[in-house]
C-alpha positions in Angstrom: 40.0 -16.6 15.9 42.7 -14.2 15.7 41.8 -10.5 14.8 44.0 -10.7 11.8 42.6 -13.8 10.6 39.1 -11.8 10.9 40.4 -8.9 9.2 41.6 -11.3 6.3 38.6 -12.9 6.1 36.2 -9.6 6.1 38.7 -8.4 3.5 38.4 -11.5 1.1 34.5 -11.6 1.6 34.4 -7.4 0.9 36.5 -8.4 -2.6 33.9 -11.1 -3.6 31.0 -8.7 -3.0 33.2 -6.0 -4.9 33.6 -8.5 -7.9 29.9 -9.4 -8.0 29.3 -5.6 -8.5 32.0 -5.0 -11.3 31.4 -7.9 -13.2 27.5 -8.0 -13.1 26.2 -4.4 -12.6 28.0 -1.4 -13.4 30.8 -2.6 -15.7 28.8 -5.1 -18.2 25.1 -3.5 -18.3 25.6 -0.1 -16.8 22.9 -0.7 -14.4 22.9 2.0 -11.4 23.0 0.4 -8.1 25.4 -1.1 -5.5 26.2 -4.3 -4.0 27.5 -3.4 -0.2 28.3 -5.5 2.7 28.9 -5.9 6.4 30.9 -8.7 7.3 29.6 -11.7 5.3 26.1 -10.3 4.7 25.9 -9.0 1.1 23.1 -6.3 0.0 22.1 -5.6 -3.3 20.3 -2.2 -4.4 19.2 -1.0 -7.6 19.0 2.7 -8.1 21.2 5.7 -7.3 22.9 5.9 -4.0 23.9 9.1 -2.4 25.9 8.2 0.6 27.5 4.9 -0.5 31.1 3.8 -0.7 30.3 -0.1 -1.8 31.3 -1.1 1.6 29.1 0.7 4.3 25.9 2.3 2.8 25.1 5.4 4.7 21.9 6.1 2.5 19.2 4.8 5.0 16.3 6.5 2.7 17.0 4.4 -0.5 14.6 1.5 -1.3 13.6 -0.3 -4.5 9.8 -0.9 -5.6 8.4 -4.2 -4.8 8.0 -5.3 -8.1 11.9 -5.0 -8.7 12.4 -7.0 -5.3 10.0 -9.9 -6.4 11.3 -10.0 -9.9 14.9 -10.1 -8.8 14.1 -13.0 -6.0 12.3 -14.9 -8.9 15.1 -14.5 -11.3 17.7 -15.3 -8.9 15.8 -18.6 -7.8 15.2 -19.7 -11.5 19.1 -19.3 -12.0 19.6 -21.1 -8.9 20.6 -18.5 -6.2 18.6 -18.1 -3.2 18.9 -14.7 -1.2 16.9 -13.6 1.6 13.8 -11.7 -0.2 16.1 -11.3 -3.1 18.4 -8.5 -1.6 20.5 -9.9 1.1 22.7 -12.9 1.0 25.8 -14.1 2.2 29.4 -14.5 0.9 32.1 -16.0 2.9 36.1 -16.8 2.9 34.8 -20.6 2.2 33.5 -19.6 -1.3 35.6 -20.5 -3.7 36.4 -18.6 -7.1 34.3 -21.1 -8.9 31.3 -20.3 -6.4 31.6 -16.5 -7.0 31.8 -17.4 -11.0 28.8 -19.1 -11.0 26.9 -16.9 -8.8 28.0 -14.0 -10.8 26.9 -15.8 -13.9 23.5 -16.7 -12.7 23.2 -12.9 -11.7 24.1 -11.7 -14.8 21.3 -13.8 -16.4 19.0 -12.7 -13.7 19.8 -9.0 -14.7 19.5 -9.8 -18.4 16.1 -11.1 -17.9 15.0 -8.2 -15.7 16.1 -5.8 -18.5 14.3 -7.7 -20.8 11.1 -7.5 -19.1 11.8 -3.9 -18.6 11.9 -4.2 -14.8 15.0 -2.4 -14.5 
């Protein structure tokens, strides 16, 4: 695979994770947090980030309480999304716009459920 092709895939992957952040967390629900990625790995975090540009997170001190991670994981599973421990997922250039839309919808339902329970 050429360097240009890898860069194009990285950019496409980054854009998909940014779309998840913009459409689900910040804009729609006003939740403090971030979605950041390294290549095709997508990381979720709820809470304030001090050194995060939404691409590479330099805030190694941030963490989420176990009850938030567990609730996130359960709600995602109930909405058809399986992330590693509820905070790490994968997105790639092969994911279609429909895949991303379905994931964002499931993620939105997850956030709504967590907000209703007072977890976040």
